[in-house]
GUVOKOL-561484 format. One record per residue (C-alpha): residue number from 1; residue in one letter; x, y, z. Coordinates in steps of 0.1 Angstrom, whole numbers, plus 2048, in hexadecimal, padded with zeros to 3 digits. Layout:
<sites>
@num->NUM residu->a X->X Y->Y Z->Z
...
</sites>
This chain:
<sites>
@num->1 residu->g X->7EC Y->836 Z->8C6
@num->2 residu->a X->80C Y->825 Z->8D5
@num->3 residu->a X->7F7 Y->803 Z->8D9
@num->4 residu->r X->7EB Y->807 Z->8B6
@num->5 residu->s X->80F Y->80B Z->8A9
@num->6 residu->l X->81D Y->7F2 Z->8BE
@num->7 residu->l X->802 Y->7DB Z->8AF
@num->8 residu->e X->809 Y->7E8 Z->88C
@num->9 residu->i X->82C Y->7DD Z->892
@num->10 residu->v X->823 Y->7BA Z->89F
@num->11 residu->n X->80B Y->7B3 Z->884
@num->12 residu->d X->823 Y->7BD Z->86A
@num->13 residu->i X->83F Y->7A5 Z->87B
@num->14 residu->l X->826 Y->789 Z->879
@num->15 residu->d X->81D Y->78C Z->853
@num->16 residu->f X->844 Y->791 Z->84B
@num->17 residu->s X->849 Y->76F Z->860
@num->18 residu->k X->82B Y->75C Z->84B
@num->19 residu->i X->839 Y->76D Z->82A
@num->20 residu->e X->85D Y->761 Z->830
@num->21 residu->a X->853 Y->73F Z->83F
@num->22 residu->g X->83E Y->739 Z->81D
@num->23 residu->k X->81D Y->736 Z->833
@num->24 residu->m X->80E Y->757 Z->825
@num->25 residu->e X->7EE Y->750 Z->80E
@num->26 residu->l X->7D9 Y->764 Z->7FA
@num->27 residu->h X->7B0 Y->75F Z->7FA
@num->28 residu->a X->7A1 Y->766 Z->7D9
@num->29 residu->v X->77D Y->772 Z->7DF
@num->30 residu->p X->766 Y->785 Z->7CC
@num->31 residu->f X->766 Y->7A8 Z->7DC
@num->32 residu->r X->759 Y->7CA Z->7D1
@num->33 residu->l X->773 Y->7E5 Z->7C6
@num->34 residu->s X->75A Y->802 Z->7D1
@num->35 residu->d X->75D Y->7F0 Z->7F4
@num->36 residu->l X->77E Y->7EF Z->7F6
@num->37 residu->r X->785 Y->813 Z->7EE
@num->38 residu->r X->769 Y->81F Z->808
@num->39 residu->e X->77C Y->80B Z->820
@num->40 residu->l X->79E Y->81B Z->819
@num->41 residu->e X->78D Y->841 Z->815
@num->42 residu->v X->783 Y->839 Z->838
@num->43 residu->i X->7AB Y->82C Z->844
@num->44 residu->l X->7BA Y->844 Z->830
@num->45 residu->a X->7A7 Y->862 Z->83B
@num->46 residu->g X->7AA Y->85A Z->85D
@num->47 residu->a X->7D2 Y->859 Z->857
@num->48 residu->l X->7CF Y->87D Z->84B
@num->49 residu->g X->7C9 Y->88D Z->869
@num->50 residu->h X->7CB Y->8B4 Z->866
@num->51 residu->k X->7E5 Y->8B4 Z->848
@num->52 residu->p X->7DA Y->8C9 Z->82A
@num->53 residu->l X->7D9 Y->8AE Z->814
@num->54 residu->a X->7BE Y->8A2 Z->7FC
@num->55 residu->l X->7B9 Y->87C Z->7F6
@num->56 residu->v X->7B0 Y->875 Z->7D5
@num->57 residu->f X->7A3 Y->853 Z->7C7
@num->58 residu->d X->7A4 Y->852 Z->7A1
@num->59 residu->t X->795 Y->832 Z->795
@num->60 residu->d X->792 Y->824 Z->772
@num->61 residu->p X->76C Y->824 Z->768
@num->62 residu->a X->773 Y->804 Z->752
@num->63 residu->l X->77F Y->7EF Z->76F
@num->64 residu->p X->763 Y->7D8 Z->77A
@num->65 residu->d X->755 Y->7DC Z->79D
@num->66 residu->v X->756 Y->7B8 Z->7A7
@num->67 residu->l X->779 Y->7A5 Z->7A7
@num->68 residu->v X->789 Y->784 Z->7B5
@num->69 residu->g X->7A6 Y->78B Z->7C9
@num->70 residu->d X->7B2 Y->78E Z->7EE
@num->71 residu->p X->7A2 Y->7AD Z->7F8
@num->72 residu->v X->7B2 Y->7AC Z->819
@num->73 residu->r X->7D6 Y->7AE Z->80B
@num->74 residu->l X->7CD Y->7C1 Z->7F0
@num->75 residu->k X->7C0 Y->7DB Z->80A
@num->76 residu->q X->7E1 Y->7D5 Z->821
@num->77 residu->v X->7F8 Y->7E1 Z->806
@num->78 residu->l X->7E3 Y->7FE Z->7FB
@num->79 residu->i X->7E0 Y->809 Z->81F
@num->80 residu->n X->805 Y->806 Z->822
@num->81 residu->l X->80D Y->81C Z->805
@num->82 residu->g X->7F5 Y->833 Z->80A
@num->83 residu->g X->7FF Y->83A Z->82E
@num->84 residu->n X->823 Y->83A Z->823
@num->85 residu->a X->818 Y->858 Z->808
@num->86 residu->i X->803 Y->86B Z->824
@num->87 residu->k X->823 Y->867 Z->840
@num->88 residu->f X->837 Y->873 Z->829
@num->89 residu->t X->824 Y->88F Z->819
@num->90 residu->a X->821 Y->8B2 Z->82B
@num->91 residu->e X->807 Y->8C5 Z->813
@num->92 residu->g X->7F8 Y->8BE Z->7F1
@num->93 residu->h X->7E8 Y->89A Z->7E4
@num->94 residu->v X->7EA Y->875 Z->7E7
@num->95 residu->r X->7D9 Y->865 Z->7C9
@num->96 residu->l X->7D2 Y->83E Z->7C8
@num->97 residu->h X->7CD Y->837 Z->7A1
@num->98 residu->w X->7BB Y->815 Z->796
@num->99 residu->r X->7BB Y->809 Z->771
@num->100 residu->q X->7BA Y->7EA Z->75C
@num->101 residu->l X->7D8 Y->7E5 Z->749
@num->102 residu->a X->7CB Y->7CA Z->734
@num->103 residu->r X->7B4 Y->7AC Z->735
@num->104 residu->d X->7B8 Y->789 Z->72B
@num->105 residu->g X->796 Y->775 Z->72E
@num->106 residu->d X->78D Y->77B Z->752
@num->107 residu->l X->7AE Y->783 Z->75C
@num->108 residu->l X->7B5 Y->7AC Z->762
@num->109 residu->h X->7D5 Y->7B9 Z->766
@num->110 residu->l X->7D3 Y->7D6 Z->77B
@num->111 residu->c X->7E8 Y->7F3 Z->787
@num->112 residu->f X->7E5 Y->802 Z->7AA
@num->113 residu->e X->7F7 Y->824 Z->7AB
@num->114 residu->v X->7FD Y->83E Z->7CA
@num->115 residu->e X->809 Y->85F Z->7C2
@num->116 residu->d X->811 Y->877 Z->7D7
@num->117 residu->t X->821 Y->89A Z->7DF
@num->118 residu->g X->839 Y->890 Z->7FB
@num->119 residu->i X->85D Y->894 Z->801
@num->120 residu->g X->867 Y->879 Z->7E7
@num->121 residu->i X->886 Y->860 Z->7EA
@num->122 residu->a X->8A6 Y->862 Z->7E5
@num->123 residu->p X->8B8 Y->850 Z->7C5
@num->124 residu->e X->8CF Y->83D Z->7DF
@num->125 residu->q X->8B1 Y->832 Z->7F5
@num->126 residu->q X->89C Y->826 Z->7DD
@num->127 residu->a X->8AE Y->808 Z->7D5
@num->128 residu->r X->8A9 Y->7FD Z->7F9
@num->129 residu->i X->885 Y->80B Z->800
@num->130 residu->f X->875 Y->7E5 Z->7FF
@num->131 residu->d X->891 Y->7D6 Z->814
@num->132 residu->s X->888 Y->7C9 Z->834
@num->133 residu->f X->889 Y->7DD Z->854
@num->134 residu->s X->896 Y->7FC Z->83D
@num->135 residu->q X->888 Y->81E Z->83B
@num->136 residu->g X->897 Y->83A Z->825
@num->137 residu->e X->8B0 Y->847 Z->840
@num->138 residu->a X->8B3 Y->845 Z->865
@num->139 residu->s X->8A5 Y->867 Z->867
@num->140 residu->t X->885 Y->85D Z->857
@num->141 residu->a X->87E Y->83F Z->86E
@num->142 residu->r X->885 Y->858 Z->88E
@num->143 residu->r X->870 Y->873 Z->881
@num->144 residu->f X->853 Y->85E Z->86F
@num->145 residu->g X->854 Y->83C Z->87F
@num->146 residu->g X->849 Y->81C Z->872
@num->147 residu->s X->85B Y->7F6 Z->870
@num->148 residu->g X->86A Y->7FA Z->851
@num->149 residu->l X->854 Y->7D9 Z->849
@num->150 residu->g X->834 Y->7E9 Z->835
@num->151 residu->l X->847 Y->7ED Z->816
@num->152 residu->t X->855 Y->7CA Z->813
@num->153 residu->i X->839 Y->7BC Z->81E
@num->154 residu->s X->828 Y->7CD Z->800
@num->155 residu->q X->83E Y->7C3 Z->7E7
@num->156 residu->r X->839 Y->79F Z->7F5
@num->157 residu->l X->813 Y->79E Z->7F1
@num->158 residu->v X->813 Y->7AF Z->7D1
@num->159 residu->a X->82E Y->792 Z->7C3
@num->160 residu->m X->814 Y->77A Z->7D2
@num->161 residu->m X->7F9 Y->787 Z->7C0
@num->162 residu->g X->80E Y->786 Z->79F
@num->163 residu->g X->816 Y->7AA Z->79A
@num->164 residu->q X->834 Y->7C2 Z->7A4
@num->165 residu->i X->835 Y->7E3 Z->7B5
@num->166 residu->a X->84C Y->7FE Z->7AC
@num->167 residu->l X->857 Y->820 Z->7B7
@num->168 residu->h X->85C Y->83F Z->7A5
@num->169 residu->s X->868 Y->85D Z->7B7
</sites>
């Protein structure tokens, strides 16, 4: 567990450094949304442990199964968001909802939402939740762990993909 935590921190720092240096590149390739979903189900189900949580995937049936994009970086963002939802939710559910917002020829505008029944984030903490090395408050870092880079990296990756990330609590 300690080795895995250390590896996650090192990888976050490396990704953050690449993004800051402008060296992070996205690799657009065809991928199956159903494969991405299966991979996320396995990874996030493993993060549940023994928590009484329902992990729910809600995919818009209008979405095509094959998309072109960077599935590795999309999965990284969804693992960060889903993992945080699981980490900060003691009971209830974590729901990943994927839907199509618009279509412009071959270009799709998608929305990936992660909803949970967790502890929420105080309004004064929301403004800085995407800041580097920042977590809601010091007690959160001590209690739940983490480097405070996951949301920053996610925000920047989403921006590189032409999207935006937002929080509602």
